[in-house]
C-alpha positions in Angstrom: 118.1 133.0 172.2 118.0 131.2 169.2 115.0 130.3 167.4 114.4 126.5 166.4 113.6 126.0 162.6 110.1 125.4 161.9 108.6 123.1 159.0 107.4 126.4 157.5 111.0 127.8 157.5 112.3 124.6 155.9 109.6 124.7 153.1 110.3 128.7 152.4 114.2 128.0 152.4 113.6 125.0 150.1 111.1 127.2 147.8 113.9 130.2 148.0 116.6 128.0 146.6 114.6 126.4 143.7 114.8 127.9 140.3 111.6 129.6 139.0 109.7 127.7 136.5 110.8 128.7 132.7 108.9 131.5 131.4 106.6 130.1 128.6 106.7 133.1 126.8 110.6 133.3 126.5 110.5 129.6 125.8 108.0 130.1 122.9 109.9 132.8 121.2 113.4 131.0 121.6 111.7 127.8 119.9 110.4 129.9 117.2 113.8 131.9 116.7 115.6 128.3 116.5 113.2 127.3 113.9 113.3 130.8 111.6 117.4 130.1 111.9 116.8 126.4 110.7 114.7 127.6 107.9 116.9 130.5 106.7 119.8 128.0 106.7 117.9 125.2 105.0 116.9 127.9 102.3 120.4 129.2 102.0 121.8 125.7 101.6 119.0 124.8 99.0 120.0 127.7 96.8 123.5 127.0 97.0 122.8 123.4 95.9 120.6 124.9 93.0 123.6 126.9 91.7 126.0 124.4 91.8 123.6 121.8 90.0 122.8 124.6 87.3 126.7 124.9 86.7 126.9 120.9 86.2 126.5 119.0 83.1 123.1 117.9 83.7 122.0 121.9 84.8 123.5 123.1 81.4 121.6 120.3 79.5 118.3 121.1 81.0 118.9 124.8 80.5 119.4 124.2 76.9 116.2 121.9 76.8 114.2 124.8 78.4 115.5 127.3 76.0 114.7 125.1 73.2 111.3 124.3 74.2 110.4 128.0 74.6 111.7 128.5 71.4 109.4 125.7 69.9 106.7 127.3 71.6 107.1 130.4 69.4 107.5 128.3 66.1 111.2 128.4 66.1 113.9 125.4 66.6 117.0 126.3 68.7 120.1 124.2 68.6 123.1 124.5 70.9 126.0 122.1 70.6 129.4 121.7 72.5 128.7 123.6 75.8 131.9 123.7 77.9 132.9 125.7 80.9 130.9 127.3 83.5 127.8 129.5 83.8 129.3 131.5 86.3 132.5 132.3 84.7 133.5 131.5 81.3 131.3 129.4 78.8 132.1 128.3 75.2 129.7 127.0 72.9 130.7 125.4 69.6 127.2 126.5 67.6 124.3 128.1 68.0 121.4 127.9 65.3 117.9 129.4 65.2 115.8 128.3 62.3 112.0 128.9 61.4 110.4 127.0 58.9 113.3 125.1 57.7 115.0 128.8 57.1 118.0 129.2 59.3 117.9 132.8 60.6 120.8 132.8 62.6 124.2 130.8 63.4 126.8 131.4 65.7 130.1 129.4 65.9 132.9 129.4 68.2 131.3 131.4 70.9 133.0 132.6 74.2 131.3 134.4 77.1 133.1 135.3 80.1 131.6 137.5 82.8 131.6 138.2 86.4 128.3 137.4 88.1 129.5 139.0 91.7 128.9 142.3 89.7 125.1 141.7 90.0 124.9 142.7 93.6 125.8 146.2 92.5 123.2 145.9 89.6 126.0 145.8 87.0 126.5 143.1 84.4 130.2 143.0 83.9 131.4 141.0 80.7 134.6 140.3 80.2 134.6 138.8 77.0 132.0 138.1 74.4 133.4 136.9 71.2 132.5 134.9 68.0 134.4 133.0 65.2 131.3 133.5 63.1 128.1 134.8 62.9 125.6 134.5 60.2 122.5 136.4 60.3 119.7 135.7 57.5 117.1 138.1 57.1 114.3 136.7 55.3 112.5 138.8 52.4 109.4 141.0 54.1 106.2 139.3 53.8 103.9 142.2 52.9 105.1 145.5 51.4 105.9 148.4 53.4 103.1 150.8 54.3 103.1 154.4 52.9 103.8 157.1 55.5 103.6 160.6 55.6 106.6 161.0 57.8 110.1 161.8 56.4 113.0 159.7 56.9 114.5 162.1 59.4 111.3 162.2 61.3 111.0 158.6 61.4 115.0 158.5 62.7 114.1 160.9 65.4 111.0 158.6 66.4 113.3 155.7 66.9 116.1 157.6 68.5 113.4 158.7 71.1 112.2 155.2 71.6 115.7 153.9 72.0 116.5 156.8 74.4 113.3 156.0 76.4 114.6 152.4 77.3 115.7 151.8 80.7 117.6 148.7 82.1 117.2 147.7 85.5 121.1 147.0 85.5 124.0 148.4 83.9 126.3 146.7 81.1 129.7 146.6 80.7 131.8 144.8 78.0 135.3 144.7 78.1 136.0 142.8 75.0 133.5 142.2 72.1 134.9 140.5 68.8 133.7 138.8 65.7 136.1 137.3 63.6 133.5 136.7 60.5 130.3 138.3 60.2 127.9 137.4 57.4 124.4 139.1 56.7 122.4 137.8 54.0 
């Protein structure tokens, strides 16, 4: 014979069809993962916006002002005029001048710099073109007489060569085109 369902049987059937309550541990981990993903996306968006801002006219003027301020902190006056183009491609500068105590030490005119920033991902600075219409370098006279040394010229050159060879850059540098139309050293 069939048995008649009881109240206990109905409660147990209802309990077996109801989903179990969410696992609090899994819920907490899922929320943490979503928050971490959101923060990562926000960081990427901020960096991307920063790169685009740096390449804008305002960003370039800010970088020029920062460079001039740094030079001024060291007692130099840096002037950069006529910047056009992109920091992340081809950049042209009409004139750059560096002076100290009313004496111009360096002047560069009609400068062009073209590079591929993607090369940095492989630890390589890839410069397609580095050109100048005119460079003028003014070497001021020595302030103090040179010290006498017991080293011969050959020994000093070997020492300088060893110092140059010991320099290790964190990236490789490749320059495809390097051109200076006029160079003046005084």
